[in-house]
C-alpha positions as CSV (number, residue, x, y, z in Angstrom):
1,M,-5.8,13.4,24.4
2,K,-3.8,16.0,22.1
3,T,-5.1,16.5,18.5
4,I,-3.4,16.7,15.2
5,N,-4.9,18.3,12.0
6,V,-4.9,16.3,8.7
7,G,-5.4,17.6,5.3
8,I,-6.2,14.8,2.7
9,I,-5.4,15.5,-1.0
10,G,-7.4,13.0,-3.1
11,Y,-10.9,11.6,-2.4
12,Q,-11.4,8.4,-4.7
13,F,-10.6,4.9,-3.6
14,M,-7.4,5.7,-1.4
15,G,-9.2,8.7,0.0
16,K,-11.9,6.6,1.4
17,A,-9.6,4.0,2.7
18,H,-7.5,6.6,4.4
19,S,-10.3,8.5,5.9
20,N,-11.7,5.3,7.6
21,G,-8.1,4.8,8.9
22,W,-7.8,8.1,10.4
23,L,-11.4,7.7,12.0
24,K,-10.9,4.2,13.2
25,A,-7.3,4.3,14.8
26,P,-8.0,6.6,17.7
27,L,-11.1,4.3,18.5
28,F,-9.3,1.1,18.7
29,F,-5.7,2.1,19.7
30,D,-4.5,3.8,22.9
31,L,-3.0,6.8,21.2
32,N,-1.9,10.3,22.5
33,L,-2.7,12.0,19.3
34,R,-6.2,12.1,17.9
35,P,-6.4,13.0,14.3
36,I,-8.8,15.9,13.2
37,L,-10.1,15.4,9.6
38,K,-9.5,19.1,9.0
39,M,-9.5,19.6,5.2
40,A,-10.2,17.5,2.2
41,C,-8.9,18.6,-1.4
42,G,-9.9,17.6,-4.9
43,R,-10.2,19.2,-8.3
44,N,-14.1,18.8,-8.4
45,Q,-15.7,21.1,-5.8
46,Q,-19.0,19.3,-5.8
47,A,-17.5,15.8,-5.7
48,V,-15.1,16.9,-2.7
49,N,-17.8,18.5,-1.0
50,A,-19.7,15.3,-1.1
51,F,-16.8,13.2,0.0
52,A,-16.2,15.6,3.0
53,E,-19.8,15.4,4.1
54,R,-19.9,11.6,4.1
55,W,-16.5,11.1,5.8
56,G,-16.5,14.0,8.1
57,W,-13.9,16.5,6.9
58,Q,-14.4,19.9,8.2
59,E,-13.4,22.0,5.1
60,T,-12.8,21.5,1.5
61,E,-10.4,22.9,-1.0
62,T,-9.6,22.5,-4.7
63,D,-6.1,24.0,-4.8
64,W,-3.6,21.5,-3.0
65,K,-1.1,24.2,-2.4
66,K,-3.4,26.0,-0.2
67,V,-3.7,23.0,1.9
68,V,0.0,22.4,2.4
69,E,0.5,26.0,3.1
70,R,-2.2,26.1,5.8
71,P,-0.4,26.7,9.2
72,D,-3.1,24.7,11.0
73,I,-2.3,21.6,8.8
74,D,-0.1,19.3,10.6
75,I,-0.1,16.1,8.3
76,V,-0.6,16.1,4.7
77,D,-2.1,12.8,3.3
78,I,-1.3,12.3,-0.4
79,S,-4.0,10.0,-1.7
80,L,-3.4,10.9,-5.4
81,P,-2.1,9.1,-8.6
82,Q,1.6,8.6,-8.5
83,H,2.4,11.3,-11.1
84,L,1.3,13.9,-8.6
85,H,3.0,12.5,-5.5
86,Y,6.6,14.2,-6.1
87,E,5.4,18.0,-6.2
88,V,2.9,17.8,-3.4
89,A,5.4,15.9,-1.0
90,I,8.2,18.3,-1.6
91,A,5.8,21.4,-1.0
92,A,4.3,19.6,2.1
93,A,7.9,19.0,3.4
94,K,9.1,22.4,2.9
95,N,6.0,23.7,4.8
96,G,6.9,21.5,7.8
97,K,4.1,19.1,7.3
98,H,4.3,15.3,8.3
99,I,3.8,13.3,5.1
100,F,1.6,10.2,4.6
101,C,2.0,9.1,1.1
102,E,0.4,6.3,-1.0
103,K,2.6,4.2,-3.4
104,P,4.2,4.0,-5.5
105,L,6.4,6.7,-4.1
106,A,7.5,8.7,-7.3
107,F,8.4,8.3,-11.1
108,S,12.0,7.9,-10.6
109,R,14.9,7.0,-8.1
110,A,15.7,10.7,-8.5
111,Q,12.5,12.1,-7.5
112,A,12.3,9.6,-4.5
113,E,15.8,10.6,-3.3
114,E,14.9,14.2,-3.3
115,M,11.5,13.5,-1.8
116,L,13.4,11.7,1.1
117,R,16.1,14.4,1.3
118,V,13.5,17.4,1.7
119,A,11.6,15.5,4.3
120,E,14.7,14.8,6.2
121,D,16.1,18.3,6.0
122,N,12.7,19.8,7.2
123,K,12.6,17.1,10.1
124,V,9.2,15.9,9.1
125,L,8.0,12.3,9.7
126,H,7.4,10.7,6.5
127,Y,5.7,7.3,5.5
128,L,5.1,5.4,2.3
129,N,2.0,3.3,2.5
130,H,2.5,-0.3,1.9
131,N,-0.2,-1.6,4.1
132,Y,0.0,-5.2,3.4
133,R,3.1,-5.6,5.7
134,R,0.8,-4.5,8.5
135,T,-1.3,-7.5,8.2
136,P,-1.0,-9.7,11.5
137,A,-0.3,-12.9,9.5
138,V,2.6,-11.0,7.5
139,M,3.9,-9.7,10.9
140,L,3.8,-13.4,12.3
141,A,5.8,-14.5,9.0
142,K,8.4,-11.9,10.0
143,Q,8.6,-13.0,13.5
144,L,9.0,-16.6,12.6
145,I,11.8,-15.7,10.0
146,D,13.6,-13.5,12.6
147,E,13.5,-16.4,15.0
148,G,15.1,-18.6,12.7
149,K,12.0,-21.0,12.2
150,I,12.6,-21.5,8.6
151,G,16.4,-21.3,8.5
152,K,18.5,-19.9,5.8
153,I,16.1,-18.5,3.0
154,F,16.5,-20.0,-0.5
155,H,13.4,-18.9,-2.5
156,W,10.9,-15.9,-2.7
157,R,7.9,-16.4,-5.1
158,G,5.5,-13.4,-5.2
159,A,2.5,-13.0,-7.4
160,Y,0.1,-10.1,-7.6
161,Q,-2.7,-10.9,-10.0
162,Q,-5.9,-8.9,-11.0
163,D,-8.1,-9.2,-14.0
164,W,-10.1,-5.8,-14.3
165,I,-8.8,-4.9,-17.8
166,V,-9.1,-8.3,-19.6
167,D,-12.1,-6.9,-21.5
168,P,-10.6,-4.9,-24.6
169,N,-13.5,-2.4,-24.2
170,F,-12.3,-1.4,-20.9
171,P,-11.1,2.3,-21.2
172,L,-7.8,4.1,-21.4
173,T,-8.0,5.2,-17.6
174,W,-5.0,6.9,-16.2
175,Q,-3.5,3.8,-14.9
176,L,-2.8,2.7,-18.4
177,R,-1.0,5.7,-19.5
178,K,2.6,6.3,-18.9
179,E,2.4,10.2,-18.5
180,T,0.2,9.4,-15.3
181,A,1.1,6.1,-14.1
182,H,4.7,5.8,-15.4
183,A,4.3,1.9,-15.6
184,G,1.6,-0.8,-15.3
185,P,1.3,-3.5,-12.8
186,Q,5.2,-3.8,-12.6
187,W,5.0,-0.4,-10.9
188,D,1.5,-0.5,-9.3
189,L,1.2,-4.1,-8.3
190,N,4.8,-5.1,-7.9
191,S,5.7,-2.3,-5.6
192,H,3.7,-4.0,-2.9
193,S,5.3,-7.4,-3.5
194,V,8.8,-5.9,-3.5
195,D,8.2,-4.1,-0.2
196,L,6.9,-7.4,1.3
197,A,10.2,-9.2,-0.1
198,L,12.4,-6.4,1.3
199,F,10.6,-6.7,4.6
200,L,10.6,-10.4,5.0
201,V,13.7,-11.5,2.9
202,G,16.0,-8.6,2.6
203,D,17.8,-6.3,0.1
204,I,17.9,-7.0,-3.5
205,K,21.1,-7.2,-5.5
206,S,20.1,-7.4,-9.0
207,V,17.0,-7.5,-11.1
208,S,15.8,-8.7,-14.6
209,C,12.4,-8.3,-15.9
210,L,10.1,-9.3,-18.9
211,T,7.1,-7.1,-19.8
212,T,4.4,-7.4,-22.4
213,N,1.2,-5.8,-23.7
214,F,-1.8,-7.9,-24.7
215,I,-4.1,-5.0,-25.8
216,K,-2.4,-2.0,-27.6
217,E,-5.3,0.5,-27.9
218,R,-8.5,1.1,-25.9
219,P,-11.5,3.4,-25.9
220,L,-11.0,6.8,-24.4
221,P,-12.7,7.1,-20.9
222,G,-15.9,8.9,-20.6
223,E,-16.9,11.7,-18.3
224,G,-16.2,10.9,-14.6
225,A,-14.0,7.9,-15.3
226,T,-12.0,6.8,-12.4
227,A,-9.1,4.0,-12.1
228,F,-11.6,1.2,-12.1
229,S,-14.7,2.7,-13.8
230,S,-15.2,3.8,-17.4
231,G,-17.3,6.8,-16.7
232,T,-20.4,8.0,-18.7
233,G,-21.0,8.2,-22.4
234,A,-19.8,6.1,-25.3
235,N,-16.5,6.9,-26.8
236,V,-15.5,5.3,-30.1
237,E,-12.2,7.0,-30.4
238,K,-9.2,5.0,-29.1
239,G,-5.9,5.7,-27.6
240,E,-2.6,3.9,-27.1
241,V,-1.9,1.7,-24.0
242,T,1.5,3.0,-23.1
243,V,2.3,0.8,-19.9
244,E,2.8,-2.9,-19.7
245,D,-0.2,-5.4,-19.1
246,A,1.9,-7.9,-17.2
247,A,5.5,-8.2,-15.7
248,L,7.6,-11.1,-14.9
249,M,10.7,-10.1,-12.5
250,M,13.5,-12.2,-11.4
251,V,15.9,-11.0,-8.6
252,E,18.9,-12.1,-6.6
253,F,18.7,-10.9,-2.8
254,E,21.9,-9.8,-0.9
255,N,21.6,-12.7,1.4
256,G,21.9,-15.3,-1.4
257,A,18.3,-16.2,-2.0
258,I,16.6,-15.7,-5.4
259,G,13.1,-14.5,-6.1
260,S,10.4,-14.2,-8.8
261,F,7.6,-11.7,-9.1
262,E,4.5,-11.9,-11.3
263,A,2.5,-8.9,-11.7
264,T,-0.6,-8.8,-14.1
265,R,-4.1,-7.5,-14.6
266,F,-4.9,-10.4,-17.1
267,A,-5.3,-13.2,-14.6
268,T,-8.7,-14.0,-15.5
269,G,-10.7,-14.7,-12.3
270,R,-8.3,-13.2,-10.0
271,K,-9.7,-10.0,-8.4
272,N,-6.9,-9.1,-6.0
273,T,-4.7,-12.1,-5.3
274,N,-1.4,-11.1,-3.5
275,T,0.6,-14.1,-2.5
276,F,4.0,-15.1,-1.4
277,E,6.0,-18.2,-0.8
278,I,9.2,-18.5,1.1
279,Y,11.3,-21.6,1.2
280,G,14.2,-22.1,3.6
281,S,16.4,-24.8,4.9
282,R,14.2,-25.5,8.1
283,G,10.7,-24.7,6.9
284,S,8.6,-22.5,4.6
285,L,5.8,-19.9,4.6
286,T,2.9,-19.1,2.3
287,F,0.4,-16.2,2.5
288,N,-2.5,-15.0,0.3
289,Q,-3.9,-11.7,1.0
290,E,-7.3,-12.9,0.0
291,R,-7.1,-15.2,3.2
292,M,-5.2,-12.6,5.2
293,N,-5.9,-13.8,8.5
294,E,-4.3,-17.1,7.6
295,L,-0.4,-18.0,7.4
296,Q,0.6,-21.5,6.1
297,Y,3.8,-22.7,7.9
298,F,5.7,-25.8,7.3
299,S,8.6,-27.2,9.8
300,N,11.2,-29.7,9.3
301,D,11.4,-29.8,13.1
302,D,8.0,-31.4,13.1
303,P,7.9,-35.3,13.4
304,E,8.3,-36.9,9.9
305,N,4.9,-38.7,10.4
306,A,3.2,-35.4,11.2
307,Q,5.0,-33.0,8.9
308,G,2.8,-30.9,6.5
309,F,1.7,-27.3,5.9
310,R,-0.2,-26.1,9.0
311,T,-2.7,-23.2,8.8
312,I,-2.3,-20.5,11.6
313,L,-5.1,-18.3,12.1
314,A,-3.4,-15.0,13.2
315,T,-6.1,-13.8,15.4
316,E,-4.7,-14.4,18.9
317,P,-3.9,-11.5,21.2
318,S,-0.2,-12.3,20.9
319,H,-0.3,-11.5,17.2
320,A,0.5,-8.1,16.0
321,Y,-2.3,-5.5,16.3
322,I,-4.9,-8.1,17.2
323,S,-5.3,-7.2,20.9
324,N,-6.9,-3.9,19.8
325,W,-9.6,-5.6,17.8
326,W,-11.8,-8.6,18.5
327,P,-11.7,-11.9,20.6
328,P,-9.6,-14.8,19.1
329,G,-11.1,-16.2,15.8
330,H,-12.8,-13.0,14.9
331,I,-11.0,-12.0,11.7
332,I,-10.3,-8.6,10.3
333,G,-10.3,-7.3,6.8
334,Y,-8.5,-5.2,4.2
335,E,-9.4,-1.9,5.7
336,H,-7.6,-2.9,8.9
337,G,-4.2,-2.4,7.4
338,F,-4.7,1.3,6.9
339,V,-5.9,1.7,10.5
340,H,-2.8,0.0,11.5
341,A,-0.7,2.3,9.3
342,M,-2.4,5.4,10.8
343,A,-1.9,4.0,14.3
344,D,1.8,3.4,13.8
345,F,2.2,6.9,12.0
346,L,0.5,8.8,14.9
347,I,2.6,6.9,17.5
348,A,5.9,7.8,15.4
349,I,4.8,11.4,15.4
350,D,4.1,11.5,19.2
351,K,7.5,9.9,19.9
352,K,9.2,12.4,17.4
353,S,10.6,9.5,15.7
354,Q,12.1,9.4,12.1
355,S,11.0,5.9,11.7
356,I,7.8,4.0,11.9
357,Q,7.4,1.8,14.8
358,I,5.6,-1.6,14.6
359,L,2.9,-1.6,17.2
360,R,2.2,-5.1,18.6
361,T,0.2,-4.6,21.7
362,V,-1.1,-1.6,23.7
């Protein structure tokens, strides 16, 4: 098996998820490329050293520019907050590195278009990580739609709900500041929902959106704060929340369907609820990421006396990706979407393709 060297920039939540993906992909998928965890990069030398030792990265660095300029790095994995994506991706592409980047892609359409152009000009493979579409049940929904099982699509209803900032004493972490996050859940959470809608329903023609703030100021974060933790040390000083707390968006699709999107961090009791409902002329589909192995399907073709939403457990070998995992009925979890993404990415590099191919069976 050939090897390919990966340099990861960022070592917090996504750094862990990505590291696990690179490690597991060649163990469960029949790949021609085996990723080598070559270098981990982060601003805090002690923290990045601990991260590298735990996950098996061979070397560490605190300057991301040195990573993208290393001739022995083949893939640059951008696991950073979104305000840092643009500069790193441009430099990586100009240095001929394949790019695996977390969402949201950039701060503006202009930045995103330039990132794409530079990657294409330098003939590197580029991937934006929307891992939820690589869930077997979501892939089954795509298959049923493509086969015409639900007919002409009328409605999309998506909701991504969390509650981790309901407490007004939760600090002003980077995700709540415009200069580092650009926007709130409309950007962070709805980017996932929009990707699923584009994948399953089609292109969007028009958009309108309502946003609001429930808490205007928050305590400044303590030492060592991350996206989801306050850090250490009490801080009575407050700062302004400069992104929205919740968003409601309505869209028209090019195919005539209409859709709604809810994104909020104030849905008390909802930890990471990501749902969609799709209603068509012949049937309907519903999905909840918290029950990610299940797809709900209603068909008008069923006998009238037996109609109703059925639950399909997407763990059969015929479902996307599943043949590489466990026997039927043995469910998979959140981390598997990242493994699937890494496997698809490595296959695409091996095929020297400029588009990510969906791996259904090996």
